[in-house]
N, CA, C and O atoms as a DFTB+ gen file, in Angstrom:
416 C
 N C O
     1  1       0.822      -1.200       0.000
     2  2       0.000       0.000       0.000
     3  2       0.862       1.258       0.000
     4  3       0.395       2.306      -0.448
     5  1       2.049       1.199       0.465
     6  2       2.915       2.366       0.418
     7  2       2.953       3.131       1.719
     8  3       2.234       2.832       2.673
     9  1       3.798       4.108       1.723
    10  2       3.989       4.945       2.904
    11  2       2.773       5.841       3.095
    12  3       2.288       6.464       2.151
    13  1       2.292       5.894       4.329
    14  2       1.109       6.683       4.695
    15  2       1.561       8.077       5.116
    16  3       2.372       8.225       6.030
    17  1       1.038       9.087       4.450
    18  2       1.413      10.475       4.713
    19  2       0.204      11.238       5.246
    20  3      -0.911      11.089       4.745
    21  1       0.439      12.044       6.255
    22  2      -0.605      12.883       6.838
    23  2      -0.132      14.334       6.797
    24  3       0.989      14.645       7.199
    25  1      -0.990      15.202       6.313
    26  2      -0.749      16.645       6.362
    27  2      -1.908      17.239       7.150
    28  3      -3.066      17.135       6.746
    29  1      -1.589      17.854       8.265
    30  2      -2.623      18.420       9.131
    31  2      -2.387      19.913       9.304
    32  3      -1.253      20.371       9.442
    33  1      -3.469      20.650       9.292
    34  2      -3.422      22.093       9.529
    35  2      -4.180      22.364      10.815
    36  3      -5.378      22.099      10.916
    37  1      -3.470      22.891      11.786
    38  2      -4.058      23.228      13.076
    39  2      -4.064      24.752      13.196
    40  3      -3.023      25.401      13.092
    41  1      -5.242      25.303      13.414
    42  2      -5.400      26.748      13.552
    43  2      -5.771      27.051      14.999
    44  3      -6.877      26.751      15.449
    45  1      -4.831      27.647      15.713
    46  2      -5.070      28.001      17.113
    47  2      -5.970      29.227      17.189
    48  3      -6.011      30.049      16.273
    49  1      -6.677      29.328      18.284
    50  2      -7.300      30.611      18.574
    51  2      -6.132      31.593      18.723
    52  3      -5.118      31.244      19.327
    53  1      -6.253      32.811      18.186
    54  2      -5.100      33.731      18.160
    55  2      -4.378      33.894      19.494
    56  3      -3.150      33.973      19.528
    57  1      -5.114      33.942      20.569
    58  2      -4.479      34.139      21.882
    59  2      -3.774      32.880      22.381
    60  3      -3.059      32.930      23.382
    61  1      -3.963      31.764      21.704
    62  2      -3.373      30.488      22.122
    63  2      -2.267      29.994      21.187
    64  3      -1.766      28.883      21.357
    65  1      -1.885      30.807      20.204
    66  2      -0.919      30.366      19.190
    67  2       0.418      29.937      19.786
    68  3       0.961      28.904      19.395
    69  1       0.951      30.707      20.716
    70  2       2.242      30.358      21.309
    71  2       2.137      29.088      22.157
    72  3       3.045      28.257      22.148
    73  1       1.050      28.944      22.873
    74  2       0.857      27.723      23.670
    75  2       0.760      26.507      22.764
    76  3       1.301      25.450      23.090
    77  1       0.073      26.640      21.621
    78  2      -0.020      25.510      20.701
    79  2       1.356      25.146      20.153
    80  3       1.674      23.964      20.016
    81  1       2.163      26.135      19.844
    82  2       3.525      25.877      19.374
    83  2       4.290      25.050      20.407
    84  3       4.997      24.108      20.047
    85  1       4.157      25.392      21.665
    86  2       4.839      24.647      22.739
    87  2       4.362      23.199      22.814
    88  3       5.173      22.283      22.949
    89  1       3.063      22.993      22.728
    90  2       2.513      21.631      22.786
    91  2       3.008      20.810      21.596
    92  3       3.439      19.669      21.759
    93  1       2.944      21.393      20.409
    94  2       3.374      20.659      19.219
    95  2       4.868      20.354      19.260
    96  3       5.293      19.292      18.805
    97  1       5.661      21.260      19.793
    98  2       7.098      21.000      19.918
    99  2       7.363      19.796      20.820
   100  3       8.303      19.036      20.588
   101  1       6.535      19.626      21.843
   102  2       6.688      18.479      22.738
   103  2       6.276      17.164      22.076
   104  3       6.663      16.090      22.537
   105  1       5.499      17.242      21.007
   106  2       5.053      16.040      20.294
   107  2       6.145      15.439      19.404
   108  3       6.101      14.252      19.081
   109  1       7.108      16.247      19.014
   110  2       8.066      15.825      17.990
   111  2       8.899      14.616      18.426
   112  3       8.870      13.587      17.752
   113  1       9.621      14.711      19.507
   114  2      10.538      13.625      19.902
   115  2       9.823      12.297      20.144
   116  3      10.265      11.284      19.603
   117  1       8.748      12.246      20.924
   118  2       8.108      10.946      21.123
   119  2       7.458      10.402      19.853
   120  3       7.392       9.187      19.665
   121  1       6.986      11.277      18.993
   122  2       6.386      10.805      17.738
   123  2       7.456      10.221      16.824
   124  3       7.257       9.158      16.236
   125  1       8.578      10.901      16.701
   126  2       9.670      10.392      15.863
   127  2      10.237       9.080      16.403
   128  3      10.801       8.295      15.642
   129  1      10.096       8.837      17.693
   130  2      10.615       7.612      18.308
   131  2       9.710       6.401      18.092
   132  3      10.109       5.272      18.378
   133  1       8.510       6.624      17.597
   134  2       7.601       5.502      17.341
   135  2       8.196       4.607      16.258
   136  3       8.766       5.109      15.290
   137  1       8.069       3.279      16.408
   138  2       8.684       2.366      15.437
   139  2       8.215       2.563      14.002
   140  3       8.994       2.350      13.072
   141  1       6.976       2.959      13.799
   142  2       6.456       3.103      12.440
   143  2       6.528       4.499      11.875
   144  3       6.075       4.728      10.753
   145  1       7.085       5.448      12.620
   146  2       7.167       6.831      12.155
   147  2       8.433       7.041      11.333
   148  3       9.538       6.745      11.787
   149  1       8.259       7.552      10.124
   150  2       9.393       7.858       9.250
   151  2       9.750       9.343       9.266
   152  3      10.908       9.714       9.075
   153  1       8.743      10.188       9.496
   154  2       8.977      11.640       9.550
   155  2       7.860      12.286      10.354
   156  3       6.700      11.885      10.268
   157  1       8.227      13.289      11.133
   158  2       7.245      14.060      11.897
   159  2       7.787      15.471      11.994
   160  3       8.717      15.735      12.757
   161  1       7.209      16.376      11.223
   162  2       7.694      17.754      11.150
   163  2       6.554      18.705      11.496
   164  3       5.428      18.538      11.027
   165  1       6.858      19.703      12.320
   166  2       5.876      20.715      12.689
   167  2       6.347      22.052      12.130
   168  3       7.510      22.426      12.281
   169  1       5.433      22.766      11.485
   170  2       5.743      24.062      10.875
   171  2       4.773      25.114      11.413
   172  3       3.627      24.812      11.744
   173  1       5.257      26.355      11.494
   174  2       4.394      27.470      11.885
   175  2       4.439      28.505      10.769
   176  3       5.514      28.883      10.305
   177  1       3.286      28.953      10.349
   178  2       3.186      29.893       9.238
   179  2       3.916      31.200       9.548
   180  3       3.854      31.713      10.666
   181  1       4.596      31.716       8.553
   182  2       5.241      33.018       8.685
   183  2       4.246      34.146       8.439
   184  3       4.515      35.297       8.784
   185  1       3.104      33.826       7.849
   186  2       2.086      34.827       7.555
   187  2       0.985      34.880       8.608
   188  3       0.378      35.929       8.827
   189  1       0.731      33.748       9.260
   190  2      -0.332      33.663      10.262
   191  2       0.174      32.798      11.405
   192  3       0.119      31.572      11.311
   193  1       0.668      33.403      12.485
   194  2       1.276      32.634      13.562
   195  2       0.329      31.662      14.272
   196  3       0.785      30.811      15.036
   197  1      -0.966      31.774      14.034
   198  2      -1.897      30.818      14.639
   199  2      -2.020      29.545      13.811
   200  3      -2.612      28.567      14.267
   201  1      -1.467      29.545      12.596
   202  2      -1.570      28.406      11.671
   203  2      -0.318      27.528      11.770
   204  3       0.799      27.982      11.524
   205  1      -0.531      26.270      12.134
   206  2       0.543      25.286      12.219
   207  2       0.249      24.161      11.237
   208  3      -0.900      23.747      11.084
   209  1       1.284      23.672      10.578
   210  2       1.133      22.573       9.635
   211  2       2.016      21.418      10.095
   212  3       3.197      21.607      10.384
   213  1       1.440      20.230      10.162
   214  2       2.187      19.024      10.526
   215  2       2.315      18.155       9.295
   216  3       1.338      17.918       8.584
   217  1       3.532      17.678       9.044
   218  2       3.790      16.746       7.949
   219  2       4.325      15.468       8.587
   220  3       5.347      15.481       9.273
   221  1       3.611      14.360       8.347
   222  2       3.951      13.099       8.997
   223  2       4.020      11.982       7.965
   224  3       3.231      11.950       7.020
   225  1       4.962      11.072       8.148
   226  2       5.060       9.873       7.313
   227  2       5.160       8.658       8.220
   228  3       5.894       8.653       9.208
   229  1       4.399       7.621       7.858
   230  2       4.388       6.365       8.603
   231  2       4.550       5.217       7.630
   232  3       4.201       5.338       6.456
   233  1       5.080       4.098       8.113
   234  2       5.309       2.952       7.236
   235  2       4.004       2.436       6.642
   236  3       4.004       1.875       5.546
   237  1       2.890       2.618       7.352
   238  2       1.585       2.198       6.852
   239  2       0.485       2.816       7.708
   240  3       0.764       3.522       8.677
   241  1      -0.758       2.547       7.347
   242  2      -1.891       3.107       8.091
   243  2      -1.943       2.602       9.525
   244  3      -2.361       3.326      10.429
   245  1      -1.517       1.351       9.735
   246  2      -1.507       0.807      11.098
   247  2      -0.555       1.583      12.005
   248  3      -0.853       1.796      13.180
   249  1       0.579       2.002      11.469
   250  2       1.532       2.790      12.267
   251  2       0.935       4.141      12.626
   252  3       1.170       4.653      13.720
   253  1       0.163       4.722      11.710
   254  2      -0.507       5.984      12.015
   255  2      -1.576       5.780      13.093
   256  3      -1.720       6.605      13.995
   257  1      -2.314       4.687      12.995
   258  2      -3.311       4.373      14.023
   259  2      -2.637       4.199      15.378
   260  3      -3.171       4.639      16.397
   261  1      -1.470       3.560      15.399
   262  2      -0.722       3.394      16.651
   263  2      -0.298       4.758      17.201
   264  3      -0.318       4.973      18.413
   265  1       0.083       5.668      16.320
   266  2       0.443       7.026      16.752
   267  2      -0.748       7.681      17.447
   268  3      -0.602       8.265      18.521
   269  1      -1.919       7.582      16.836
   270  2      -3.105       8.205      17.412
   271  2      -3.519       7.559      18.738
   272  3      -4.176       8.197      19.560
   273  1      -3.141       6.320      18.942
   274  2      -3.473       5.609      20.183
   275  2      -2.397       5.774      21.254
   276  3      -2.572       5.309      22.380
   277  1      -1.289       6.430      20.917
   278  2      -0.167       6.550      21.855
   279  2      -0.517       7.466      23.025
   280  3      -1.369       8.348      22.921
   281  1       0.165       7.227      24.130
   282  2      -0.037       8.060      25.316
   283  2       0.306       9.520      25.039
   284  3      -0.422      10.420      25.457
   285  1       1.416       9.758      24.334
   286  2       1.805      11.145      24.094
   287  2       0.817      11.863      23.182
   288  3       0.589      13.061      23.352
   289  1       0.229      11.163      22.221
   290  2      -0.783      11.800      21.376
   291  2      -2.004      12.171      22.209
   292  3      -2.515      13.287      22.117
   293  1      -2.462      11.231      23.016
   294  2      -3.647      11.499      23.843
   295  2      -3.375      12.599      24.869
   296  3      -4.214      13.476      25.078
   297  1      -2.204      12.554      25.509
   298  2      -1.890      13.518      26.561
   299  2      -1.569      14.914      26.017
   300  3      -2.001      15.920      26.580
   301  1      -0.816      14.966      24.928
   302  2      -0.403      16.264      24.398
   303  2      -1.391      16.804      23.364
   304  3      -1.947      17.887      23.544
   305  1      -1.609      16.066      22.301
   306  2      -2.461      16.567      21.220
   307  2      -3.915      16.686      21.662
   308  3      -4.510      17.760      21.576
   309  1      -4.477      15.592      22.129
   310  2      -5.904      15.581      22.441
   311  2      -6.216      16.422      23.685
   312  3      -7.084      17.294      23.646
   313  1      -5.516      16.159      24.773
   314  2      -5.849      16.825      26.032
   315  2      -5.371      18.275      26.097
   316  3      -6.060      19.131      26.652
   317  1      -4.194      18.554      25.532
   318  2      -3.634      19.902      25.668
   319  2      -3.712      20.737      24.398
   320  3      -3.886      21.953      24.470
   321  1      -3.583      20.099      23.232
   322  2      -3.585      20.848      21.975
   323  2      -4.965      21.158      21.437
   324  3      -5.258      22.309      21.111
   325  1      -5.821      20.149      21.339
   326  2      -7.146      20.351      20.757
   327  2      -7.928      21.482      21.427
   328  3      -8.594      22.240      20.722
   329  1      -7.881      21.631      22.750
   330  2      -8.645      22.728      23.364
   331  2      -8.173      24.131      22.952
   332  3      -8.897      25.106      23.154
   333  1      -6.976      24.243      22.382
   334  2      -6.441      25.540      21.966
   335  2      -6.853      25.923      20.549
   336  3      -6.573      27.032      20.095
   337  1      -7.515      25.006      19.855
   338  2      -7.778      25.180      18.429
   339  2      -9.069      25.911      18.110
   340  3     -10.080      25.788      18.801
   341  1      -8.987      26.685      17.018
   342  2     -10.177      27.255      16.398
   343  2     -10.687      26.280      15.339
   344  3     -11.894      26.160      15.129
   345  1      -9.749      25.576      14.665
   346  2     -10.131      24.586      13.661
   347  2      -8.956      23.657      13.381
   348  3      -7.811      23.938      13.734
   349  1      -9.279      22.542      12.736
   350  2      -8.252      21.548      12.400
   351  2      -8.713      20.803      11.159
   352  3      -9.866      20.382      11.075
   353  1      -7.809      20.641      10.192
   354  2      -8.076      19.856       8.996
   355  2      -6.954      18.838       8.833
   356  3      -5.819      19.069       9.250
   357  1      -7.296      17.704       8.217
   358  2      -6.295      16.655       8.000
   359  2      -6.578      15.990       6.667
   360  3      -7.729      15.729       6.319
   361  1      -5.510      15.719       5.924
   362  2      -5.611      14.974       4.676
   363  2      -4.561      13.870       4.703
   364  3      -3.467      14.047       5.239
   365  1      -4.912      12.726       4.114
   366  2      -3.967      11.605       4.073
   367  2      -3.629      11.289       2.621
   368  3      -4.437      11.484       1.713
   369  1      -2.417      10.800       2.436
   370  2      -1.890      10.525       1.103
   371  2      -1.093       9.228       1.138
   372  3      -0.720       8.741       2.205
   373  1      -0.842       8.683      -0.032
   374  2       0.106       7.593      -0.197
   375  2       1.279       8.142      -0.990
   376  3       1.094       8.731      -2.055
   377  1       2.472       7.952      -0.478
   378  2       3.674       8.424      -1.156
   379  2       3.892       7.588      -2.411
   380  3       3.961       6.361      -2.342
   381  1       3.997       8.247      -3.543
   382  2       4.212       7.536      -4.798
   383  2       5.663       7.098      -4.924
   384  3       6.561       7.764      -4.409
   385  1       5.897       5.982      -5.604
   386  2       7.287       5.547      -5.805
   387  2       8.072       6.612      -6.568
   388  3       7.523       7.321      -7.411
   389  1       9.336       6.710      -6.264
   390  2      10.203       7.684      -6.935
   391  2      10.286       7.354      -8.426
   392  3      10.363       6.191      -8.824
   393  1      10.268       8.378      -9.205
   394  2      10.433       8.229     -10.664
   395  2      11.531       9.171     -11.107
   396  3      11.834      10.153     -10.430
   397  1      12.115       8.868     -12.231
   398  2      13.164       9.733     -12.782
   399  2      12.842      10.052     -14.222
   400  3      12.175       9.280     -14.910
   401  1      13.316      11.181     -14.666
   402  2      13.175      11.598     -16.055
   403  2      14.580      11.747     -16.633
   404  3      15.066      12.853     -16.870
   405  1      15.200      10.623     -16.845
   406  2      16.575      10.656     -17.364
   407  2      16.548      10.889     -18.869
   408  3      15.774      10.265     -19.595
   409  1      17.402      11.795     -19.320
   410  2      17.501      12.066     -20.761
   411  2      18.224      10.905     -21.433
   412  3      19.184      10.361     -20.888
   413  1      17.762      10.538     -22.603
   414  2      18.408       9.431     -23.346
   415  2      19.541       9.942     -24.173
   416  3      20.201       9.166     -24.863
């Protein structure tokens, strides 16, 4: 099935933007340490400091499900992060195999 990719956009309430940044920063190390996690990157918009984008890669959908069931996800994201949000969107993708366009 391929590598499971998640792109999430978390929009904090404006007064909670810095607190959300702190919570998301705490998510990085334990998420990257998960056996099925290939990448976990948190970004903060330069145009809208309340907008955070997460880019995640997992070996498969089961590894992503394990991430969502982890203690750190429940304790940090669900219990501490979600209450700071104005909105949240998530999209999932499958990473396509690498291709090359070599000139003949």
